[in-house]
Short mmCIF file of the C-alpha atoms (twelve columns), coordinates in Angstrom:
data_MODEL
# 
_entry.id   MODEL 
# 
loop_
_atom_site.group_PDB 
_atom_site.id 
_atom_site.type_symbol 
_atom_site.label_atom_id 
_atom_site.label_alt_id 
_atom_site.label_comp_id 
_atom_site.label_asym_id 
_atom_site.label_seq_id 
_atom_site.Cartn_x 
_atom_site.Cartn_y 
_atom_site.Cartn_z 
_atom_site.pdbx_PDB_model_num 
ATOM 1  C CA . MET A 1  97.199  74.082 -127.273 1 
ATOM 2  C CA . GLN A 2  98.530  73.360 -124.119 1 
ATOM 3  C CA . PRO A 3  98.909  74.828 -120.902 1 
ATOM 4  C CA . GLN A 4  102.277 76.741 -120.026 1 
ATOM 5  C CA . ALA A 5  104.239 75.601 -117.961 1 
ATOM 6  C CA . ALA A 6  105.112 77.794 -114.431 1 
ATOM 7  C CA . ASN A 7  108.095 79.882 -113.179 1 
ATOM 8  C CA . PRO A 8  110.703 77.385 -111.709 1 
ATOM 9  C CA . ILE A 9  111.141 79.970 -108.965 1 
ATOM 10 C CA . VAL A 10 106.884 80.699 -107.787 1 
ATOM 11 C CA . ASN A 11 107.383 76.639 -107.312 1 
ATOM 12 C CA . LEU A 12 110.168 76.829 -104.972 1 
ATOM 13 C CA . VAL A 13 108.395 79.774 -103.328 1 
ATOM 14 C CA . PRO A 14 106.717 77.867 -100.863 1 
ATOM 15 C CA . LEU A 15 110.307 75.596 -99.785  1 
ATOM 16 C CA . ILE A 16 111.989 78.493 -98.903  1 
ATOM 17 C CA . LEU A 17 109.249 79.612 -96.668  1 
ATOM 18 C CA . ILE A 18 108.514 76.867 -95.141  1 
ATOM 19 C CA . PHE A 19 112.669 77.295 -94.449  1 
ATOM 20 C CA . VAL A 20 112.369 80.642 -92.964  1 
ATOM 21 C CA . ILE A 21 109.890 79.617 -90.752  1 
ATOM 22 C CA . PHE A 22 111.821 76.413 -89.257  1 
ATOM 23 C CA . TYR A 23 114.721 79.046 -88.930  1 
ATOM 24 C CA . PHE A 24 113.065 81.800 -86.807  1 
ATOM 25 C CA . MET A 25 110.553 79.053 -85.143  1 
ATOM 26 C CA . LEU A 26 113.126 76.719 -84.001  1 
ATOM 27 C CA . ILE A 27 116.481 76.850 -85.305  1 
ATOM 28 C CA . ARG A 28 117.516 80.486 -83.965  1 
ATOM 29 C CA . PRO A 29 115.937 79.681 -81.162  1 
ATOM 30 C CA . GLN A 30 118.452 76.491 -80.027  1 
ATOM 31 C CA . ARG A 31 121.632 79.312 -81.328  1 
ATOM 32 C CA . GLN A 32 120.593 81.187 -78.271  1 
ATOM 33 C CA . LYS A 33 119.520 79.184 -76.129  1 
ATOM 34 C CA . GLU A 34 123.036 77.543 -76.505  1 
ATOM 35 C CA . LYS A 35 125.065 80.766 -76.929  1 
ATOM 36 C CA . GLU A 36 123.848 81.797 -73.057  1 
ATOM 37 C CA . HIS A 37 124.399 77.973 -71.570  1 
ATOM 38 C CA . GLN A 38 127.886 77.989 -72.905  1 
ATOM 39 C CA . LYS A 39 127.877 81.475 -71.140  1 
ATOM 40 C CA . THR A 40 126.551 80.238 -67.924  1 
ATOM 41 C CA . LEU A 41 129.107 77.342 -68.550  1 
ATOM 42 C CA . LYS A 42 132.365 80.189 -68.551  1 
ATOM 43 C CA . ASN A 43 131.016 81.830 -65.178  1 
ATOM 44 C CA . LEU A 44 130.763 78.816 -62.888  1 
ATOM 45 C CA . SER A 45 132.742 79.835 -60.288  1 
ATOM 46 C CA . LYS A 46 133.230 77.722 -56.628  1 
ATOM 47 C CA . ASN A 47 129.899 77.662 -54.249  1 
ATOM 48 C CA . ASP A 48 127.428 77.761 -57.223  1 
ATOM 49 C CA . GLU A 49 124.396 75.926 -56.851  1 
ATOM 50 C CA . VAL A 50 124.360 73.813 -60.035  1 
ATOM 51 C CA . VAL A 51 122.000 70.786 -61.151  1 
ATOM 52 C CA . THR A 52 123.224 67.924 -63.420  1 
ATOM 53 C CA . SER A 53 122.629 66.957 -66.901  1 
ATOM 54 C CA . SER A 54 121.516 63.459 -64.807  1 
ATOM 55 C CA . GLY A 55 120.352 65.247 -62.095  1 
ATOM 56 C CA . ILE A 56 122.993 65.377 -59.462  1 
ATOM 57 C CA . HIS A 57 122.247 68.482 -57.413  1 
ATOM 58 C CA . GLY A 58 125.379 70.229 -55.504  1 
ATOM 59 C CA . THR A 59 127.694 73.217 -54.781  1 
ATOM 60 C CA . ILE A 60 131.056 73.349 -56.444  1 
ATOM 61 C CA . VAL A 61 134.263 73.574 -54.875  1 
ATOM 62 C CA . ASN A 62 137.268 73.865 -57.408  1 
ATOM 63 C CA . VAL A 63 136.634 75.092 -60.905  1 
ATOM 64 C CA . LYS A 64 139.780 74.161 -63.736  1 
ATOM 65 C CA . GLU A 65 139.813 74.224 -67.243  1 
ATOM 66 C CA . LYS A 66 137.662 71.377 -68.429  1 
ATOM 67 C CA . THR A 67 135.876 70.157 -65.534  1 
ATOM 68 C CA . ILE A 68 134.395 71.259 -61.671  1 
ATOM 69 C CA . THR A 69 134.720 69.026 -58.526  1 
ATOM 70 C CA . LEU A 70 130.875 68.588 -57.035  1 
ATOM 71 C CA . ARG A 71 130.392 69.116 -52.969  1 
ATOM 72 C CA . ILE A 72 127.491 66.346 -53.384  1 
ATOM 73 C CA . ASP A 73 127.348 65.761 -50.096  1 
ATOM 74 C CA . ASP A 74 129.760 65.433 -46.220  1 
ATOM 75 C CA . ASN A 75 133.160 64.013 -47.493  1 
ATOM 76 C CA . VAL A 76 131.037 63.609 -51.154  1 
ATOM 77 C CA . LYS A 77 133.134 64.736 -54.182  1 
ATOM 78 C CA . ILE A 78 133.328 64.118 -57.611  1 
ATOM 79 C CA . GLU A 79 134.407 65.400 -61.077  1 
ATOM 80 C CA . LEU A 80 132.930 66.358 -63.900  1 
ATOM 81 C CA . GLU A 81 132.729 67.503 -67.534  1 
ATOM 82 C CA . LYS A 82 131.362 71.642 -67.220  1 
ATOM 83 C CA . ASN A 83 129.245 70.385 -69.761  1 
ATOM 84 C CA . CYS A 84 127.568 68.618 -68.043  1 
ATOM 85 C CA . VAL A 85 125.876 71.506 -65.752  1 
ATOM 86 C CA . ALA A 86 122.758 71.639 -66.861  1 
ATOM 87 C CA . PHE A 87 121.193 74.797 -64.643  1 
ATOM 88 C CA . VAL A 88 122.628 77.011 -61.985  1 
ATOM 89 C CA . LYS A 89 120.959 76.580 -58.842  1 
ATOM 90 C CA . LYS A 90 122.651 79.595 -56.965  1 
ATOM 91 C CA . GLN A 91 124.932 81.745 -57.758  1 
ATOM 92 C CA . LEU A 92 127.551 83.147 -54.596  1 
ATOM 93 C CA . ASN A 93 129.107 85.763 -57.861  1 
ATOM 94 C CA . PRO A 94 126.651 86.874 -60.245  1 
ATOM 95 C CA . ALA A 95 127.681 87.988 -63.650  1 
ATOM 96 C CA . ALA A 96 127.700 91.273 -63.337  1 
# 
């Protein structure tokens, strides 16, 4: 007498469970964080104090469609892509 073969769907249940756990612990929070970052980048305005992904601290003096001009010291300004902004330290006019 041979043992009965297990239902293939029963073998997939642990894999599906692992995927669901990964989704709620890793994928979903990362997507939410990315949406929040995009919202922050969209709301950048003049005189916001920001930190770039490379660690440069500065104040925004001009905002264009894809770039910002950042004042990092007296008479020192650099132009950066908006997506280089890691976070905003202080917003002049927070979005309501």
